[in-house]
C-alpha positions, 0 to 999 in steps of 0.5 A, spaced: 525 485 473 529 485 480 533 490 482 532 496 477 530 502 478 522 503 477 522 507 472 525 501 468 519 498 470 512 495 465 508 501 466 502 499 464 497 498 471 496 490 470 503 488 470 503 483 476 509 486 479 506 492 481 501 487 484 506 485 488 510 491 490 502 493 494 501 486 497 509 487 500 507 495 502 500 493 505 504 487 509 509 492 512 502 497 513 500 491 517 505 490 520 506 498 522 498 497 524 497 492 527 504 492 532 505 500 534 497 500 534 497 507 530 490 510 526 494 512 519 500 509 515 502 514 511 506 512 504 509 516 499 515 516 494 515 515 487 510 509 489 504 512 491 504 516 486 502 511 481 494 513 479 491 507 483 497 504 488 494 506 494 488 504 492 490 497 491 495 498 497 489 499 502 485 493 498 491 488 499 491 491 507 484 489 508 485 482 505 490 481 510 487 484 517 480 482 514 476 480 521 482 479 525 480 487 527 475 493 525 479 496 522 477 505 520 477 508 514 482 510 511 487 506 515 493 507 509 494 514 505 498 519 500 499 523 506 495 528 501 488 525 503 482 528 508 480 521 511 
């Protein structure tokens, strides 16, 4: 499945590729958050539009930075949230 367009991936939510993608994006977001001290990381594009994907990124993000620093709610969002 590596090296193909997202539209070619299995679309069911529980396929392992989506969890892996969420971990990768969460890792990038954690790096940006910790290095640049930003207040919000906005995730956009086609993947962010997938139902539940931004929430999965948030879960993975919190696992990565857990107990390291205090994290405000809604650090990662799709740019449309009111948080």
